[in-house]
C-alpha positions in Angstrom: -14.6 44.5 -5.5 -13.4 44.5 -9.8 -11.2 47.8 -11.2 -11.4 48.5 -15.2 -9.6 50.8 -16.4 -11.9 52.9 -19.4 -9.0 55.7 -19.9 -6.0 55.9 -19.7 -4.2 58.9 -21.0 -1.9 61.4 -19.2 -4.6 60.1 -16.6 -7.2 57.6 -16.4 -10.5 56.7 -15.3 -11.4 53.9 -13.4 -14.9 52.5 -12.4 -15.3 50.0 -9.6 -17.9 47.8 -8.5 -19.5 44.0 -10.0 -18.7 42.9 -6.2 -19.4 39.2 -6.4 -19.0 39.9 -2.1 -22.0 42.1 -1.9 -25.2 41.6 0.0 -27.6 40.5 -2.1 -30.0 42.8 -0.2 -27.8 45.7 -1.2 -28.1 47.9 -4.6 -25.4 47.2 -6.8 -23.4 50.0 -7.7 -20.8 52.1 -10.4 -18.1 53.9 -8.8 -15.6 55.7 -10.1 -12.0 57.0 -10.0 -10.4 59.3 -11.8 -6.5 59.5 -11.0 -3.5 61.6 -12.2 0.0 61.2 -11.4 -0.2 63.1 -8.1 -3.7 63.5 -7.7 -7.2 61.2 -7.4 -10.5 61.7 -7.7 -13.7 59.1 -6.4 -16.8 59.3 -8.3 -20.2 58.3 -6.4 -17.9 56.5 -3.2 -20.9 55.1 -2.1 -22.8 53.6 1.1 -21.3 53.0 3.9 -22.8 49.1 3.8 -19.2 48.5 0.6 -16.9 50.9 2.3 -14.6 48.4 4.0 -14.5 47.2 -0.3 -14.4 50.2 -1.9 -11.4 51.7 0.5 -9.4 48.5 -0.2 -10.0 48.7 -3.9 -9.2 52.9 -4.3 -6.0 51.4 -1.9 -4.6 49.1 -4.9 -4.3 51.9 -7.5 -3.5 55.1 -4.7 -1.8 56.1 -2.0 -4.3 57.2 -0.1 -2.7 60.6 0.0 -3.3 60.6 -3.2 -6.8 60.7 -2.4 -8.2 64.4 -2.3 -11.7 64.7 -3.6 -14.9 62.9 -3.6 -17.3 63.7 -5.9 -21.0 63.1 -4.7 -23.6 63.5 -7.6 -26.7 64.0 -5.1 -27.7 63.3 -1.3 -29.2 59.1 -1.4 -27.1 56.9 0.8 -25.8 54.7 -2.0 -24.5 57.6 -3.6 -22.0 59.3 -0.2 -23.5 57.2 3.4 -19.9 56.6 3.6 -19.0 60.0 3.7 -18.5 59.8 7.4 -16.0 57.1 7.1 -13.9 58.6 4.3 -14.0 62.0 6.8 -11.8 60.0 9.3 -9.6 58.3 6.4 -8.8 61.8 4.3 -9.4 64.2 6.9 -7.8 66.9 4.2 -10.1 66.4 1.5 -12.4 67.4 -0.7 -16.4 67.1 -1.3 -18.0 68.5 -4.4 -21.3 67.8 -4.0 -25.0 70.2 -4.4 -24.8 73.4 -2.7 -28.9 72.0 -1.3 -28.1 69.0 -0.2 -25.5 69.8 2.4 -27.0 70.4 5.3 -28.2 66.6 4.4 -25.7 65.1 3.5 -23.6 66.7 6.6 -25.6 64.3 8.1 -23.6 61.6 7.1 -20.6 62.8 8.9 -18.5 65.4 7.6 -16.5 67.3 10.4 -12.8 67.4 8.8 -14.0 66.8 4.4 -14.0 70.7 2.8 -17.5 70.8 1.0 -17.1 72.1 -1.8 -21.4 73.8 -2.9 -21.5 73.0 -6.9 -24.1 75.7 -8.0 -27.2 75.5 -9.7 -25.2 76.2 -13.0 -22.6 73.7 -12.5 -18.2 74.7 -13.0 -15.9 73.2 -13.5 -13.2 71.3 -11.1 -9.7 70.8 -11.2 -7.6 67.9 -10.6 -3.9 68.1 -11.1 -4.2 70.9 -14.6 -7.1 69.2 -15.7 -10.9 69.3 -16.0 -14.2 68.8 -16.1 -17.5 70.0 -15.7 -20.3 69.2 -12.5 -23.0 69.6 -15.3 -26.7 69.8 -14.3 -28.8 67.1 -14.1 -32.0 68.2 -12.0 -35.3 66.0 -11.6 -32.7 63.1 -12.8 -34.0 61.9 -10.1 -32.8 64.4 -7.4 -33.9 68.0 -7.7 -30.1 69.0 -7.3 -28.1 66.6 -9.2 -25.3 66.9 -11.1 -23.1 64.7 -13.9 -19.3 64.6 -14.6 -17.8 65.2 -18.0 -14.5 64.4 -19.2 -14.3 66.4 -22.8 -11.3 64.7 -23.1 -12.2 61.0 -21.8 -15.5 62.1 -23.7 -17.2 60.4 -21.0 -19.7 61.1 -18.7 -20.8 60.1 -15.7 -24.1 60.4 -16.4 -25.8 59.2 -11.9 -29.1 57.9 -12.1 -29.6 58.3 -16.2 -28.9 55.0 -17.3 -29.5 52.9 -14.9 -30.7 49.3 -14.7 -30.7 47.0 -13.0 -31.0 43.0 -14.1 -30.9 39.5 -12.6 -27.4 39.2 -11.0 -26.1 42.3 -12.5 -22.4 41.6 -10.3 -21.9 38.4 -13.0 -23.1 41.0 -16.1 -20.8 41.9 -18.4 -19.2 45.9 -18.0 -21.3 47.5 -21.4 -24.6 46.9 -22.4 -24.0 44.4 -25.2 -27.9 44.4 -26.6 -29.5 47.6 -26.4 -32.8 46.8 -28.0 -32.4 44.3 -24.9 -31.2 46.2 -22.2 -33.8 48.5 -22.2 -36.5 46.3 -21.1 -34.3 46.9 -17.5 -33.6 50.5 -17.3 -37.8 50.9 -18.8 -39.5 50.7 -15.0 -36.8 52.3 -13.2 -36.3 55.5 -15.8 -40.4 55.7 -15.6 -40.6 56.0 -11.8 -37.6 58.1 -10.5 -37.4 60.0 -13.5 -40.7 62.5 -12.3 -40.5 65.5 -15.2 -40.4 65.0 -18.6 -39.7 68.5 -19.6 -36.2 68.2 -17.1 -35.1 64.7 -19.0 -35.8 66.7 -22.9 -33.6 69.3 -20.8 -30.6 67.5 -20.3 -30.3 65.0 -23.5 -30.8 68.5 -25.6 -27.3 69.0 -23.2 -26.0 66.2 -23.2 -26.7 65.7 -27.7 -24.2 67.7 -27.4 -21.3 66.5 -26.0 -19.0 63.7 -27.2 -19.5 61.1 -25.3 -17.6 57.4 -26.6 -18.5 56.3 -22.8 -21.4 57.1 -20.4 -21.2 55.2 -17.5 -24.1 55.4 -15.4 -24.6 54.5 -11.0 -26.0 51.8 -11.8 -26.1 48.3 -14.1 -23.9 48.7 -18.0 -22.0 51.3 -19.3 -23.1 52.1 -22.5 -20.5 53.0 -24.9 -20.2 54.3 -29.0 -23.3 54.4 -31.2 -25.3 53.0 -28.7 -24.5 56.2 -26.6 -27.1 58.1 -29.1 -29.3 55.2 -29.1 -29.8 55.2 -25.5 -30.8 59.5 -26.0 -33.8 58.6 -29.2 -35.0 55.9 -26.7 -35.2 58.8 -24.5 -36.3 61.3 -25.2 -39.7 59.2 -26.4 -39.7 57.9 -22.8 -42.7 58.5 -21.0 -41.5 59.1 -17.1 -42.8 60.3 -14.1 -44.9 57.3 -14.1 -46.3 55.5 -11.0 -48.1 51.5 -11.4 
């Protein structure tokens, strides 16, 4: 599993993924790590099938005792089905996840990790003195769903917004190079998996108020710079909630 630094300041953001050893039948995912001098938070820890590779990748960056927090945007297995294994590895950790999915997420195993439910309106998450904002993204595509925004790094971890699947994705560049072409990999997923144009457009309105340099979805390439605004324009025009 590859690790790439997205931001390096008083703390770091890394993206972990592009695993060439991934089972081809398992959807490719991006996982994220925020690392401070003394603590670390794993975002979208991933499915049970990738736990060994993910754990090795994280431990290559930080010692296990510094991994104090996990963040899950919603309840899907590719996001958090590895929770039972993290629960054994990090019994003192905290999980930040939507309040409404607690009873479902606990089916993956959560005997030791403290479940901190995020309220519907979102809230700030503190990590070693730094603040990160859990922002509502309800119905995109989960009815209880959150993204994580870092105003200092100008990164929005956007869950399934901005997702794409393309051939040989593990070999694809990390960042979008030709956005117009990339729209074709994004279109069917957004139209089918996002059920509400109203929820989509409310999210876009909130996103336009943010200073975003990197939009970091959980599937596919990351979007950066001026392409973030172009993506929001495209998404605003896109009709979602469509079956084929």
